[in-house]
LOMILUM-223594 format. One record per residue (C-alpha): residue number from 0; x, y, z; residue in three letters. Coordinates in nm, 4 decimals, m for minus. Layout:
resi/px/py/pz/resn
NUM/X/Y/Z/ALA;
...
END
This chain:
resi/px/py/pz/resn
0/2.2151/m2.6716/1.8785/MET;
1/2.4038/m2.7106/1.5597/SER;
2/2.5003/m2.4166/1.3616/GLN;
3/2.3957/m2.3598/1.0081/LYS;
4/2.6321/m2.2648/0.7209/THR;
5/2.4840/m1.9711/0.5687/LEU;
6/2.5748/m1.9061/0.1929/PRO;
7/2.7544/m1.5838/0.1398/ASP;
8/2.5296/m1.2540/0.0861/LEU;
9/2.5173/m1.1313/m0.2798/VAL;
10/2.8736/m0.9511/m0.2598/PRO;
11/2.7551/m0.6436/m0.4526/ASP;
12/2.5234/m0.3902/m0.3077/ALA;
13/2.4607/m0.2300/m0.6432/GLU;
14/2.1696/m0.3246/m0.8429/LEU;
15/2.1877/m0.3162/m1.2251/ASN;
16/1.8919/m0.0866/m1.2806/LEU;
17/1.7517/m0.0043/m1.6309/PRO;
18/1.7933/0.3495/m1.7402/ARG;
19/1.5151/0.6018/m1.6612/GLU;
20/1.4136/0.8325/m1.9429/SER;
21/1.1873/1.1175/m1.7753/GLU;
22/1.0383/1.4448/m1.9091/ARG;
23/0.7726/1.6889/m1.7424/THR;
24/0.5422/1.7920/m2.0324/LEU;
25/0.4141/2.1457/m2.0684/PRO;
26/0.0754/2.0581/m1.8833/ASN;
27/0.2420/1.9446/m1.6070/GLY;
28/0.2601/1.5666/m1.6258/LEU;
29/0.5912/1.3830/m1.5573/THR;
30/0.6463/1.0847/m1.7804/VAL;
31/0.9167/0.8420/m1.6985/ILE;
32/0.9872/0.5338/m1.9398/ALA;
33/1.1814/0.2218/m1.9006/ILE;
34/1.3182/m0.0295/m2.1292/ARG;
35/1.2457/m0.3854/m2.0264/ARG;
36/1.2305/m0.6028/m2.3327/SER;
37/1.1564/m0.9522/m2.1768/ALA;
38/0.7975/m0.9737/m2.3193/VAL;
39/0.6600/m0.7776/m2.6248/PRO;
40/0.4297/m0.5898/m2.3562/LEU;
41/0.4272/m0.2371/m2.1909/VAL;
42/0.3190/m0.1665/m1.8375/GLU;
43/0.1286/0.1506/m1.7712/VAL;
44/0.1043/0.3531/m1.4349/ARG;
45/m0.0512/0.6868/m1.4136/LEU;
46/m0.0699/0.8079/m1.0654/ARG;
47/m0.2547/1.1427/m0.9978/ILE;
48/m0.2588/1.2854/m0.6619/PRO;
49/m0.5901/1.2589/m0.4978/PHE;
50/m0.5432/1.3716/m0.1265/GLY;
51/m0.8363/1.5502/0.0298/ARG;
52/m1.0654/1.4615/m0.2252/ALA;
53/m1.4362/1.3743/m0.0861/PRO;
54/m1.3923/0.9846/m0.0150/LEU;
55/m1.7183/0.8390/m0.1153/ALA;
56/m1.7195/1.0329/m0.4598/GLN;
57/m1.3586/0.9609/m0.5210/ALA;
58/m1.4158/0.5821/m0.4564/THR;
59/m1.7095/0.5658/m0.6685/LEU;
60/m1.5232/0.7748/m0.9476/LEU;
61/m1.2393/0.5178/m0.9226/SER;
62/m1.4814/0.2408/m0.9957/GLN;
63/m1.6694/0.4143/m1.2625/ALA;
64/m1.4108/0.6135/m1.4732/LEU;
65/m1.4235/0.3694/m1.7618/PHE;
66/m1.7705/0.3550/m1.8096/THR;
67/m1.7756/0.5756/m2.1277/GLY;
68/m1.6944/0.8869/m2.2882/THR;
69/m1.9003/1.1371/m2.5248/SER;
70/m1.8176/0.8946/m2.8258/THR;
71/m1.7492/0.5576/m2.6688/MET;
72/m1.9412/0.3232/m2.4365/SER;
73/m1.7751/0.0897/m2.1622/SER;
74/m1.8205/m0.1964/m2.4132/ILE;
75/m1.6492/0.0159/m2.6987/ASP;
76/m1.3619/0.1005/m2.4753/LEU;
77/m1.3170/m0.2410/m2.3578/ALA;
78/m1.3061/m0.4100/m2.7106/ALA;
79/m1.0651/m0.1216/m2.8371/GLU;
80/m0.8366/m0.2060/m2.5692/LEU;
81/m0.8675/m0.5844/m2.6244/GLN;
82/m0.7658/m0.5135/m2.9775/ALA;
83/m0.4285/m0.4155/m2.8725/VAL;
84/m0.4083/m0.6868/m2.6161/GLY;
85/m0.4566/m0.4401/m2.3331/GLY;
86/m0.6848/m0.3248/m2.0045/SER;
87/m0.6809/m0.0235/m1.7944/LEU;
88/m0.8330/m0.0219/m1.4585/ALA;
89/m0.8501/0.2478/m1.1753/ALA;
90/m0.8042/0.2161/m0.8000/GLY;
91/m0.7792/0.4660/m0.5108/LEU;
92/m0.5747/0.4930/m0.2072/ASP;
93/m0.5421/0.7721/0.0708/PRO;
94/m0.3064/0.9818/m0.1487/ASP;
95/m0.3560/0.9034/m0.5313/ARG;
96/m0.6061/0.7900/m0.8131/LEU;
97/m0.3843/0.4964/m0.9671/LEU;
98/m0.4658/0.3934/m1.3189/ILE;
99/m0.2868/0.0724/m1.4137/THR;
100/m0.2782/m0.1548/m1.7494/GLY;
101/m0.0877/m0.2812/m1.9924/ASN;
102/m0.0819/m0.3458/m2.3583/ALA;
103/0.1212/m0.5224/m2.6463/LEU;
104/0.4004/m0.2930/m2.7002/ALA;
105/0.2916/m0.1953/m3.0514/ASP;
106/m0.0508/m0.0963/m2.8850/GLY;
107/0.0884/0.1863/m2.6683/LEU;
108/m0.0070/0.4558/m2.9002/ASP;
109/m0.3717/0.3418/m2.8916/ARG;
110/m0.3802/0.2674/m2.5471/THR;
111/m0.2566/0.6094/m2.4381/LEU;
112/m0.5225/0.7407/m2.6880/GLU;
113/m0.8010/0.5942/m2.5079/LEU;
114/m0.6720/0.7024/m2.1643/LEU;
115/m0.6550/1.0473/m2.3032/ALA;
116/m1.0321/1.0144/m2.4087/GLY;
117/m1.1062/0.9008/m2.0376/VAL;
118/m0.9035/1.1729/m1.8645/LEU;
119/m1.0623/1.4360/m2.0863/THR;
120/m1.3881/1.3169/m2.1689/ASP;
121/m1.5422/1.0770/m1.9261/ALA;
122/m1.9208/1.1205/m1.9031/THR;
123/m2.0219/0.8773/m1.6135/TYR;
124/m2.3353/0.7617/m1.7878/PRO;
125/m2.6287/0.7644/m1.5258/ALA;
126/m2.7017/0.3650/m1.6014/GLU;
127/m2.3500/0.2671/m1.5834/GLU;
128/m2.2810/0.4706/m1.2640/VAL;
129/m2.5999/0.3179/m1.1098/SER;
130/m2.4595/m0.0207/m1.1750/THR;
131/m2.1128/0.0622/m1.0420/GLU;
132/m2.2630/0.2341/m0.7432/ARG;
133/m2.4649/m0.0759/m0.6368/ASP;
134/m2.1555/m0.3222/m0.7143/ARG;
135/m1.9460/m0.0842/m0.4838/LEU;
136/m2.2126/m0.0899/m0.1974/VAL;
137/m2.2211/m0.4800/m0.2187/ASP;
138/m1.8418/m0.4741/m0.1918/HIS;
139/m1.8297/m0.2498/0.1177/ILE;
140/m2.1394/m0.4307/0.2758/GLN;
141/m1.9203/m0.7594/0.2344/VAL;
142/m1.6033/m0.6021/0.3708/ALA;
143/m1.7939/m0.4667/0.6520/LEU;
144/m1.9119/m0.8282/0.7679/SER;
145/m1.5159/m0.9422/0.7702/GLN;
146/m1.3371/m0.9117/1.1048/PRO;
147/m1.0178/m0.8117/0.9536/ALA;
148/m1.1729/m0.5312/0.7735/HIS;
149/m1.3277/m0.3961/1.0960/LEU;
150/m1.0039/m0.4459/1.2831/ALA;
151/m0.8280/m0.2201/1.0338/ARG;
152/m1.1385/0.0351/1.0601/VAL;
153/m1.0824/0.0401/1.4185/ALA;
154/m0.7158/0.0593/1.4146/LEU;
155/m0.6891/0.3393/1.1661/LEU;
156/m0.9317/0.5622/1.3715/LYS;
157/m0.7282/0.4712/1.6689/ARG;
158/m0.3975/0.5533/1.4842/MET;
159/m0.4899/0.8576/1.3035/TYR;
160/m0.7710/1.0396/1.4947/GLY;
161/m0.9005/1.3477/1.2948/ALA;
162/m0.6410/1.2980/1.0036/HIS;
163/m0.7824/1.2127/0.6721/PRO;
164/m0.6096/0.8846/0.6854/TYR;
165/m0.8344/0.7644/0.9818/ALA;
166/m1.1378/0.6909/0.7421/VAL;
167/m1.0489/0.5053/0.4275/GLN;
168/m1.3808/0.3228/0.3543/THR;
169/m1.6694/0.5188/0.2725/PRO;
170/m2.0303/0.4298/0.4343/ALA;
171/m2.2732/0.2452/0.2142/PRO;
172/m2.5235/0.5135/0.2656/ASP;
173/m2.2629/0.7786/0.1191/GLU;
174/m2.2337/0.5712/m0.1695/ILE;
175/m2.5930/0.5339/m0.2200/ARG;
176/m2.6570/0.8912/m0.2214/ALA;
177/m2.4549/0.9625/m0.5025/LEU;
178/m2.5528/1.0239/m0.8978/SER;
179/m2.3227/1.0912/m1.2025/SER;
180/m2.3216/1.4624/m1.1446/GLU;
181/m2.0752/1.4828/m0.8373/PRO;
182/m1.8429/1.2281/m1.0335/LEU;
183/m1.8392/1.4750/m1.3079/ARG;
184/m1.7434/1.7817/m1.0887/GLU;
185/m1.4899/1.5753/m0.9085/LEU;
186/m1.3285/1.4578/m1.2544/HIS;
187/m1.3207/1.8294/m1.3440/ALA;
188/m1.1523/1.9662/m1.0718/THR;
189/m0.9424/1.6694/m0.9736/ARG;
190/m0.8170/1.4794/m1.2606/LEU;
191/m0.5615/1.7209/m1.3723/ARG;
192/m0.2127/1.6704/m1.5097/PRO;
193/m0.0176/1.8791/m1.2899/ALA;
194/0.1593/1.6647/m1.0245/GLY;
195/0.0841/1.3235/m1.1839/ALA;
196/0.3259/1.0934/m1.2954/VAL;
197/0.2851/0.8419/m1.5898/LEU;
198/0.5057/0.5405/m1.5781/VAL;
199/0.5734/0.3313/m1.8984/LEU;
200/0.7950/0.0012/m1.8492/VAL;
201/0.8238/m0.2493/m2.1444/GLY;
202/0.9677/m0.3464/m2.4911/ASP;
203/0.9873/0.0266/m2.5770/ILE;
204/1.2238/0.2978/m2.7040/ASP;
205/1.2031/0.5061/m2.3821/PRO;
206/1.2391/0.8556/m2.5817/ASP;
207/0.9952/0.7680/m2.8275/GLN;
208/0.7581/0.6705/m2.5652/ALA;
209/0.7432/0.9734/m2.4083/ILE;
210/0.7199/1.1680/m2.7443/ASP;
211/0.4222/0.9411/m2.7976/THR;
212/0.2784/1.0630/m2.4473/ALA;
213/0.3482/1.3854/m2.5067/GLU;
214/0.1705/1.3976/m2.8530/LYS;
215/m0.1361/1.2156/m2.7015/VAL;
216/m0.1863/1.3432/m2.3685/LEU;
217/m0.0877/1.6970/m2.4457/GLY;
218/m0.4560/1.7856/m2.4644/GLY;
219/m0.4985/1.7099/m2.1048/TRP;
220/m0.4530/2.0146/m1.9120/THR;
221/m0.5272/2.2178/m1.5874/GLY;
222/m0.4258/2.2137/m1.2195/SER;
223/m0.6338/2.0689/m0.9039/ALA;
224/m0.6526/2.2362/m0.5950/PRO;
225/m0.3828/2.1476/m0.3320/ASP;
226/m0.4394/1.8155/m0.2084/GLY;
227/m0.1529/1.7700/0.0213/SER;
228/m0.2099/1.6464/0.3754/LEU;
229/m0.0568/1.7527/0.7031/PRO;
230/0.2016/1.5168/0.8462/ALA;
231/0.0214/1.2121/1.0220/THR;
232/m0.0006/1.2615/1.4079/PRO;
233/0.2137/1.0703/1.6418/ALA;
234/0.1007/0.7531/1.7738/LEU;
235/m0.0843/0.8122/2.1116/THR;
236/m0.0473/0.5236/2.3448/THR;
237/m0.3446/0.4297/2.5800/GLY;
238/m0.5739/0.1686/2.6657/PRO;
239/m0.6033/m0.1344/2.4760/LEU;
240/m0.9118/m0.0967/2.2378/LEU;
241/m1.1256/m0.3824/2.2682/LEU;
242/m1.4011/m0.4006/1.9760/VAL;
243/m1.6848/m0.6155/2.0558/ASP;
244/m1.8028/m0.8704/1.8052/ARG;
245/m2.0357/m1.1045/1.9837/PRO;
246/m2.0007/m1.4578/1.8610/GLY;
247/m1.6634/m1.4371/1.6857/SER;
248/m1.4859/m1.7559/1.6688/VAL;
249/m1.1799/m1.5764/1.6474/GLN;
250/m0.9836/m1.2543/1.7786/SER;
251/m0.8290/m1.0073/1.5312/SER;
252/m0.5039/m0.8534/1.6923/LEU;
253/m0.3624/m0.5402/1.5525/ARG;
254/m0.0794/m0.3343/1.6552/LEU;
255/0.0675/0.0032/1.5328/ALA;
256/0.4028/0.1311/1.6052/LEU;
257/0.5852/0.4378/1.5093/PRO;
258/0.8027/0.3943/1.1842/ALA;
259/1.0566/0.5771/0.9524/LEU;
260/0.9884/0.7084/0.5887/THR;
261/1.2306/0.5478/0.3143/ARG;
262/1.4809/0.8341/0.3095/THR;
263/1.5502/0.8215/0.6858/ASP;
264/1.9100/0.7043/0.7250/PRO;
265/1.7753/0.4682/0.9883/ASP;
266/1.5291/0.3220/0.7649/TYR;
267/1.7075/0.0134/0.6400/ALA;
268/1.8116/m0.0771/0.9961/ALA;
269/1.4207/m0.0693/1.1048/LEU;
270/1.3319/m0.2746/0.8105/SER;
271/1.5533/m0.5417/0.9109/LEU;
272/1.4343/m0.5310/1.2873/ALA;
273/1.0697/m0.5565/1.1697/ASN;
274/1.1863/m0.8631/0.9538/LEU;
275/1.3333/m1.0244/1.2598/VAL;
276/1.0314/m0.9314/1.4755/PHE;
277/0.7508/m1.0402/1.2257/GLY;
278/0.7972/m0.9204/0.8967/GLY;
279/0.8528/m1.2668/0.6904/TYR;
280/0.7569/m1.6527/0.7739/PHE;
281/1.1010/m1.7145/0.9459/SER;
282/1.0343/m1.4068/1.2069/SER;
283/1.0237/m1.4786/1.5554/ARG;
284/0.6682/m1.3775/1.5846/TRP;
285/0.5529/m1.6451/1.3368/THR;
286/0.8132/m1.8967/1.4825/GLU;
287/0.6308/m1.8215/1.8309/ASN;
288/0.2646/m1.8130/1.7959/ILE;
289/0.2241/m2.0212/1.5049/ARG;
290/0.5099/m2.2791/1.4755/GLU;
291/0.5534/m2.3128/1.8476/ASP;
292/0.2128/m2.2731/1.9911/LYS;
293/m0.0147/m2.2990/1.7517/GLY;
294/m0.2200/m1.9810/1.8231/TYR;
295/m0.2607/m1.8730/1.4701/THR;
296/m0.2385/m1.9754/1.0976/TYR;
297/m0.0366/m1.6629/1.0255/GLY;
298/0.1102/m1.3387/1.1666/SER;
299/0.2546/m1.0433/0.9796/TYR;
300/0.4429/m0.7043/1.0343/SER;
301/0.5091/m0.4501/0.7882/SER;
302/0.5946/m0.0753/0.7455/ILE;
303/0.2948/0.1197/0.5785/ASP;
304/0.3918/0.4270/0.3735/HIS;
305/0.1683/0.6980/0.2922/TYR;
306/0.2806/1.0616/0.1517/VAL;
307/0.2038/1.2080/0.4871/ALA;
308/0.3852/0.9455/0.7143/GLY;
309/0.4623/0.6001/0.7777/SER;
310/0.3760/0.3394/1.0472/ALA;
311/0.4500/m0.0411/1.1306/LEU;
312/0.1418/m0.2542/1.1702/VAL;
313/0.1434/m0.5962/1.3158/ALA;
314/m0.1507/m0.8257/1.2329/ALA;
315/m0.2735/m1.1728/1.3340/ALA;
316/m0.6101/m1.3604/1.3743/GLU;
317/m0.6099/m1.5876/1.6548/VAL;
318/m0.8476/m1.8345/1.8294/ALA;
319/m1.0826/m1.6926/2.0964/THR;
320/m0.9522/m1.9062/2.3846/GLU;
321/m0.5893/m1.7785/2.3356/VAL;
322/m0.6473/m1.4218/2.2779/THR;
323/m0.4754/m1.3292/2.5863/GLY;
324/m0.1838/m1.5586/2.5769/PRO;
325/m0.1298/m1.4296/2.1901/SER;
326/m0.1036/m1.0935/2.3093/LEU;
327/0.1394/m1.1635/2.5876/LEU;
328/0.3671/m1.3532/2.3324/GLU;
329/0.3463/m1.0420/2.1162/THR;
330/0.4618/m0.7883/2.3662/ILE;
331/0.7331/m1.0629/2.4703/TYR;
332/0.8669/m1.0514/2.1268/GLU;
333/0.8420/m0.6910/2.0890/LEU;
334/1.0211/m0.6631/2.4245/GLY;
335/1.2913/m0.9193/2.2934/ARG;
336/1.3821/m0.7280/1.9548/ILE;
337/1.3760/m0.3907/2.1537/ALA;
338/1.6337/m0.4915/2.4258/SER;
339/1.8366/m0.7412/2.2697/LEU;
340/2.0581/m0.7474/1.9658/PRO;
341/1.9284/m0.9841/1.6936/PRO;
342/2.1602/m1.2962/1.6346/GLY;
343/2.4371/m1.2657/1.3594/GLU;
344/2.2499/m1.5574/1.1893/GLU;
345/1.8963/m1.4456/1.2085/GLU;
346/2.0274/m1.0991/1.1086/LEU;
347/2.1856/m1.2558/0.8109/GLU;
348/1.8968/m1.4548/0.7220/GLN;
349/1.6567/m1.1330/0.7261/ALA;
350/1.9305/m0.9488/0.5324/ARG;
351/1.9218/m1.1998/0.2520/ARG;
352/1.5306/m1.1883/0.2463/TYR;
353/1.5207/m0.8303/0.2262/ALA;
354/1.8025/m0.8155/m0.0666/LEU;
355/1.6315/m1.0792/m0.2437/GLY;
356/1.2807/m0.9785/m0.2515/THR;
357/1.3986/m0.6211/m0.3362/LEU;
358/1.5495/m0.7944/m0.6572/ARG;
359/1.2741/m1.0447/m0.7035/LEU;
360/1.0229/m0.7164/m0.6797/GLY;
361/1.1734/m0.5598/m0.9718/MET;
362/1.2620/m0.8704/m1.2245/SER;
363/0.9353/m0.8271/m1.4160/THR;
364/0.7863/m0.5443/m1.6022/GLN;
365/0.4778/m0.5183/m1.3980/ALA;
366/0.6874/m0.5320/m1.0798/GLY;
367/0.9240/m0.2836/m1.2212/LEU;
368/0.6322/m0.0358/m1.3172/ALA;
369/0.4707/m0.0776/m0.9988/ALA;
370/0.7974/m0.0094/m0.7998/LEU;
371/0.8851/0.3102/m1.0423/ALA;
372/0.5451/0.4547/m0.9864/SER;
373/0.5473/0.3964/m0.6254/MET;
374/0.8948/0.5840/m0.5818/TYR;
375/0.7701/0.8356/m0.8020/ALA;
376/0.4564/0.9248/m0.5646/GLY;
377/0.7176/0.9902/m0.3034/PHE;
378/0.9554/1.2068/m0.5097/GLY;
379/1.2121/0.9253/m0.5736/LEU;
380/1.3427/0.7572/m0.8618/ARG;
381/1.4580/0.3948/m0.8988/LEU;
382/1.8054/0.5047/m0.8224/SER;
383/1.6775/0.5092/m0.4416/HIS;
384/1.6521/0.1214/m0.4699/LEU;
385/2.0530/0.1234/m0.5230/ARG;
386/2.0995/0.3256/m0.1871/GLN;
387/1.8476/0.1317/m0.0112/HIS;
388/2.0291/m0.2175/m0.1194/SER;
389/2.3487/m0.0823/m0.0186/ALA;
390/2.2097/0.0393/0.3183/ALA;
391/2.0517/m0.2865/0.3775/LEU;
392/2.3776/m0.4710/0.3180/SER;
393/2.5741/m0.2422/0.5460/ALA;
394/2.3431/m0.1962/0.8658/ALA;
395/2.5314/m0.3725/1.1354/SER;
396/2.3615/m0.5494/1.4607/ARG;
397/2.4169/m0.2640/1.6676/ASP;
398/2.2182/m0.0154/1.4312/GLU;
399/1.9589/m0.2648/1.3848/VAL;
400/1.9274/m0.3143/1.7733/ALA;
401/1.9326/0.0767/1.8049/ALA;
402/1.6388/0.0967/1.5737/ALA;
403/1.4453/m0.1890/1.7183/ALA;
404/1.4838/m0.0066/2.0829/ALA;
405/1.3722/0.3266/1.9397/ARG;
406/1.0482/0.2009/1.7482/TYR;
407/0.9457/m0.1655/1.8296/LEU;
408/0.9389/m0.1267/2.2301/ALA;
409/0.5862/m0.2522/2.3133/PRO;
410/0.5563/0.0414/2.5576/SER;
411/0.5348/0.2430/2.2127/ARG;
412/0.2407/0.0248/2.0669/ALA;
413/m0.1107/0.1296/1.9784/VAL;
414/m0.3341/m0.1928/2.0105/THR;
415/m0.6672/m0.3050/1.8961/VAL;
416/m0.8477/m0.6468/1.9443/VAL;
417/m1.1512/m0.7179/1.7734/LEU;
418/m1.3469/m1.0382/1.8861/GLY;
419/m1.6249/m1.1461/2.1422/ASP;
420/m1.5739/m0.9439/2.4366/ALA;
421/m1.7611/m1.1546/2.6883/GLU;
422/m1.4979/m1.4260/2.6064/LYS;
423/m1.1722/m1.2329/2.5799/ILE;
424/m1.1908/m0.9033/2.8058/GLU;
425/m1.0632/m1.0966/3.1405/SER;
426/m0.8017/m1.2462/2.9531/GLN;
427/m0.6923/m0.9183/2.8032/LEU;
428/m0.7515/m0.6938/3.1385/SER;
429/m0.5108/m0.9524/3.2959/ALA;
430/m0.2411/m0.8102/3.0905/LEU;
431/m0.3050/m0.4169/3.0356/THR;
432/m0.5940/m0.1620/3.0735/VAL;
433/m0.8755/m0.2314/2.8325/VAL;
434/m1.1329/0.0292/2.6818/GLU;
435/m1.4346/m0.1531/2.5355/ARG;
436/m1.6244/m0.0239/2.2367/SER;
437/m1.8920/m0.1719/1.9715/ALA;
438/m1.7826/m0.2978/1.6571/ALA;
END
């Protein structure tokens, strides 16, 4: 086998990070502003802690947040934002309500004024809420018809049990039962500045941008109830959970393994081990079940981070007739990475990929804003990227092997397969103990 000549790694582990300006305002809102003047735009990210909020109400609120205030309709808001080249939208995850948007740099003041109006004076008009409610119900029903979504739902329940992270999609009937009033009540109690973080990135003077934010958002006041969540439970191994979906033409294979938080000293080594196993297109798992055997169009593993804990999740959609062989090869690849150090060449390839994607992720205004906001949600700042880059550059084969042995061993995996049980149960039972449930 011929040896490939690898180009040298980027020699410096140091990243050229822009300066962050930061101020916590009297109302408890932290504002982080970063100058990135590539284009005359500014990116806006507002993260509001939302753990423990009732799931159905919080999900609908995120969809209906910009439906109007006492002085502006949703059409008025959209028109005013468009006038400054801007947009704003809200989304929800288990830890936060996230408002994202952008505008022309000279429209930042007006964009923040419109945001402040929604934060302090959203009215949730009944007709608009009804429209958003129906749209959300349709969206959830479509998701519930998708095997990948159903497999994720089953895996989350299997991973987290009674923890709030176990259910992240509300039932359609829960959404149908909602009116405007519960949204107004939830807004009044939970959309508060204390603990929230606003990130501004773009063609701005950081200190002036923070001054503007303080002037415009200073009237947004109040603190919310404690929404902190308990630490996620340790993964409990057990029988493979087979979720029956009669007539399915493929099987959805999902595995969860323990992982580390971003601040753990061994996190960089585990990140590299994951890349070698299944974290990018040149990984062993992809080479095995896609390139070599043609069992799937794609497989992927990633470390998912929530505020209350982290986990490694591996996913692949495979043809029904090769469900058992696909699981066998997955177990084989986990066992291989957990028991043998990676080759020098494949480790360096994974290392270059990790360092390259890290730099690529912060190369645009939007990417930098997303990173800064995401890190702020975990109490970190962009300077952590420099530490992580250095750790990726320094992690040795032995350290990567040790992390893989500790966290990627197949004996530690929680496994869920969704598919046609009549056709795949015997395949899976030949490999492990199977527990069957309905979709």
